[in-house]
N, C-alpha and C positions, 0 to 999 in steps of 0.2 A: 329772531331769538332761535337759538339751535334746538333741536329735537332729536329724541331717541326713537327709534323703531322697535315695538314690542314684537318679538318672535314668538314668544309663547307665555302663557300663564296657566298654572296648575296648582293642585294642592298636593303637597307631599306629606305622607304619612308616615308614622314610625314603622322601621323595618321589621318589627316584631311585636307580638300582643304586648299592650303595656297595661298598668293598673287604672281601674276607673274610679269612681268616686269623686270626691271633691278634695282641694286645698284650701284650708281655712287661710285667709289672709289678716295680718295683723293690723293694728292702727296705724303704724308706720307705712304700710302698704296702702292703705286707703286714704291717708293724708299726702301721699306723693301726688305730683302734677297727674291731672286726669289727661291721659292722652298718650302718644307714642313718642319715643325718642329715636329720631332718626340719625345713623350714622353712617359714614362712607369709609371704605377701604381702598387705596389706589394699589395697583401691582403693574409693576414693569412687565413688558413681552419678555418672555423666557423661551426663545426659539430651540433649546436644547432639550426641552422636554415635549414629548409627544401628548397631544391631548390638555393643552395647556387651559385650566378652568372649562373643560368641557361640560357642557350642561349635565349631562347624563351622569357623570362622575361627581359634580358637586351635588346634584340631588340624591344621588345613591348615599354620600357620606351625610348629607342632612338627615335623611331618613335614619340612619344608623346612630347618628348622634340624638335624634329626638326620642330614642329609646330610653335613655338615662334621663334625658330632659323632658320626660312625656307630659308635664304640664303644659309646656309651649306647644303642644299639638292639641291641647284643649281649646275652651271657650270661656271668656268672662261670664259668670252666672251670678244668679242669686240664690241665696237660702231660704228656708222657709219663713225667715223673719226679715227677709228684703235686703240681707247683708251681702254685700259684693264678695265672691269667691271665685276660685278657679273650678270649673266643672271639666274633670278628665275625660273628654269625650273621645280621644286620638281621631278627631277630624282632620288634623294635619296643620301645616303651616302653609302660606302662599309662597310660590317661587316664581319668579318673572325672569326671562331671559329676554335681552334686547341688544340693539346695537346702534352705535352713533358713528356716522360717517364724518361726522363734523370735527370731533377732537382726537387728537393724538395726546398721549399721555403727558408729555412736557408741556403743551400748550396748555392743557388743563391745569396742570399743578401751577402754572404761572397766573392762571386767571381765576382760580377757585377761591372762593369765600364763602362762609356758610350763609345761605340766604335761600329764600323762597324758590328761586329757579333753579338752583343746584339739587335742592332736595326733590323738587318735581321730576327732575330729568333723571336722577340715579337712585331714587328710593321709590317703592311701590307706592301707589294711592293708597291712603289708610281710611277705613270706615271710621263712623262715629264711635268714639272709644267707650261705648255703652253696652251690657250685656244684651245679647250674646255676641260678642265680637271676636274675632282671630286674634291671637296674642303676638304672633311673629309672621313678618313678611320679609322676605329676601328678593335682590334683584341682582342679576349678573349682566353687566353691559359690557359688551366687546367694542373696544375703541379702533380707531382707523390704523392705528400703528400696531396692533396686536396686543396692547395692554389691555386691563381688566379693571372695572370699578365694581366692588361689592358694596350694595347699599342694604342696610337692615334699618327696620322699623320694630321696636320692642315695647310692648305696654308697659309703661311705667308702674302702673299697680301691681305689676308681677316681679319687675327687676329693677335694681339700681345699676349703676356704672359697673360695680365691681362683678355683679351677678351676670351681666351682660357679658364683660370680659370672659368670665368663666366658660359660658357657653360657647362663645368664639373659640377660646382656647380648645375646647373638647372637641368641637366640630372640626377644626384645623387638625387636631391630633388624629382624629379618626380619617380624614382625608389622606393623610401621610402615611395610615397605616401602622401607626404605634401601636405597640403591645399594651395589655392591661398594665404592665410594670411602668411603662413610660407615660400612661395617661395621666391627665390631671387628677385633682382630688375629685371624689364623686359628689354631686351635689346633695344638699340636704333641704327638704321641703317641710321641716316642722317649724312653722311659723310661730306656733303657741310658744316658742322660747321667748317671744316678745308680746305676750299676752299682758293684760293689766294685771295687777295685783288683786288678790281678793279683798284686800282694804286698802283702797287707793290713797295715797298720799301724794300731794303736790306742793313741795317744799318751795319750787323755784317758779319764776315767771317764765312764761315762754310766748313774748310777744311775735316771735316770727309765725307763729300760727293763728293770731288775731288779725281782725281787720286793722289796716295800718290807718293811723290818724290823717285827716285832710292836711297836705302839706301847706305849709305857710307861704314858703318862697318859690316852689317848684311844683310844677303839675306831674301827674302821674306819667310814667315813660311811655312812649307811644309804640304800637306794633312796628311802626314804620323806623327802620335804623338803618344805619351803615355799618357794614362788619368789615374786619380785617383780620389777617394772619400776620403775627409780629414775631420775629425770630429774636431770642435773648441768648447771645453767645455764652460759651462756657466761662470765658474771662468776665463777662458783664455779670454773669450769675455770682461768680467768686466776689466780685467787688460788692456787689448788692449783699451778700451775705457777711462779709467783712464790715460794712457800715452798719448793719443791723445784727450785731454780735449776740449770738444766743439764739437767732431765729432760724426756723427752717426755710428751706429754699422757697417753698410755697407762699409763706408769710412775708418774707423779704420782698419777693416780686409783687404780690398782690399789693403790699404797702405803697410801693411805687405807683402802681397802676391807680390806686385809690386817689393818691396825692396828685397825679396828673389829671385824673378825670374831673376832680373837683375844680383844679385850675382852668382846664379846658371847656368847661361848663359856664364858667364866669358866675359862680354862685355867690351870693352874698356871704361876708365872712361869719354871720350871725346865724345862718341856716344849718339845720341839723341834718347831718349825713350818716347813713347807716351802712357798715359794711356787714354783708350776709354771707356766711359759708356754710358748707355742708361737712358734716364730720361722720367717717365710717366708724361705727360703735362695734364692729364684730371683735376687735381684740380688747376693747376698753370696758365690755361687760364682765360681771363676775359672776359666774365663771365666763370666760368668753365663748362666743358663737362658734359653731363648728366651722372650719377652715372653708368648706364648701357651701355654708349658707346660702341659700338661692332665694332671693327675695329682697325687700327695702330694709337695709339696716343703717341708713344715714339719717341724721338729724339736721334740722337747720338751727344755726346759731347766728348771733350777730353782735357787733359792738357798735356804739354810737358816740359821735364827737361833733363839734361844730366844724363848719368849713375851715374857720381860721385856724383851729387847732391842727387840722390835717395838713394845710398849706403852708403854715409858718414854721412847724416843727421840723426838725430833721426827719427822713424817712423812716429812721428806726422808732419814731413815735407810733407811725401806723402799724408797724411790725409788732409792737408790744401790745396795741390794741387787739390785733388781729390773733395773738397768742393767747390773750385773755378770752377771746370768743372761741377758740378751738381746743380748749384743753379739759373740757368737761369728761366726766367718767360715769360709772353705773348708775350713780345716785340720780344724776341729771337725766340720763336717759329714761331710767324707771319712771321718774316724776313725769316726763313728757308722755309716755305711753299712758299713765294713769290720767293725765289731764285730757288727752284725746278721747278717753273712754267716756268722759263726762260731757262731752261735746258733740254736736252734730259734724262727725267728722267728714260725711260725705259732701257739706258744703262749707269748708274751709275757704279763706280767701286765696284764690289762685291766679290773680290778674297780675299785671306788671307792678313793677314798684316805682318809687317816686323818682322822678328824674335826678334827685340829690344822692341817691344811692347807688350801691354797687353790689352784685351777686357775684362772688367767686368759687369755682369749683375746681378741685383738682383731678386731673385724669393722669397725673403722673405714675400712677401704679400700673397703668396698662403698657404691657410690653409688645412693641410691634412684633418681635421674633415669635411670638405666641400665636400670631394670626398667620403663620405660614402654612398654607395648604399644600405645601409639597413642591410649590414652585418658586420659593423666595418670600421673604417677609415683605409686608407691603412698604411702598415708598412713602406713604402718607396715611394717616388714619386721623378722623376728626368729627365734629359734629357736622351734620349736613345743613342744619338750621339753627339761627338763633331767635329765640321766642319774641324777645322785645328788647330795647336798649338798656344798658347797664349789666350785661352779662359778660364775664370773662372765665374761658376755661384754660387752666395751666397744663400743658403737655409736654412730654419729652419730644424734643425735635428729631424727626427720623434721619438717621445717618450722621447725627453730630452729637457725639457723646458729651453729655454734661450740659447741652444747650437746652434750651426750651422754646416751644412754640405757644402763643397767645393767641386764642381764638376770642375776639373782642368784638362787642356790638355797642355802640354809643349811638347818640341824636346824629344824623347827618351834618348838622351844622358845627357839632363838637369834635368830630373825628379828625379832621386836618389839624386842628390845633393840638389835639391830644398826641398825634402822631409826632408832630414837631417837638411838643415839650418832653415826651418820653424819651426820644433820641436825644435830646440836649440833656437831659438829666443823667442818663447813663454815661454819656461822654464826660460830663462834669465830675460823675463819680469815679470814672476811670482816671482822670486826672488826680483827682484827691489820693487815689489808691497808690500812685506812683510817687507821691510827695514824701 
């Protein structure tokens, strides 16, 4: 097994005095997965710039970025009633500098898939995710070729993917020496914008936040999984969208993944399969949340069908079902927040999903160019780890305009058949498109 040599580990505190006190967390924050989200950014060597990802320069820019994002320098805490909050202590974020003599960047990009080994190499080890724990850990690993891997672990009770992207964008902007006029939007920490209403009303069912019924035909997805990175070309994306008329890129691609996963898993046709998704509610609320809202503003939704319906219908059937599950607005989100206010939100089900199900997440809004620290945009960005089988992240493919990268986890016995079926279906759709 490859290894990295840790050169230093230290705490980086904000470069200036920051506000104290506490940040109240909403029900959506408390309902998020309990733990850290590990991500990696790969950067090609840039010999034209002196001090490429020099540790002191990266730490300095992190310290300055933490001035605006001061809650990330705090700790997870508890209020007087035992509710989780952010204590703005200013204690700082963990920063690790490391070196790998084993990997050159191109070799790493050929070998990398999200898994425990890669997470352990390139993301700092995280503590138990309970109060009082650190909220941000960062690691810069220098590769044998001169390239760099930036690994991050952010506590999910504090940020969702869009919030994490805003922080990285701001940190990178600071590192580049951007002016205030060129800086990203400032963060907003007013989580009470997502507080429950005084008179709670729950007109919708929210099965995604309830214990899943025991599966009839399929066991719960195991934490042991096979993972893969699969590229969908610009042409293939266009073909899929044409076949799924009216569907977004995300829905069209996920519909095909859902269909091929059902087939590859060899599920009975009468088995129930559920497609889970996450919706960013920032622009859908009335009024919309501030552009820089920093916290969890995504909600889980789902649609259910039988395996027979998913595999026997054209792929646009799944896309239509996905659309029905991802079209909710303000009333649905407020219903969910009110529902969570009436349950033990700290003990919601957070384990894996049934082997018949799929959880799809869009990271298509994350721009690689926004993660340019002054030495060029990353050659790759993605999750460092998949938590269990049945996960798919849909991301923009680096350096390939209009193409996508799928980070997918399935049961080890299902992955080879999935890859074969997915490639076959894409090829078959391309033939259909040219007829």
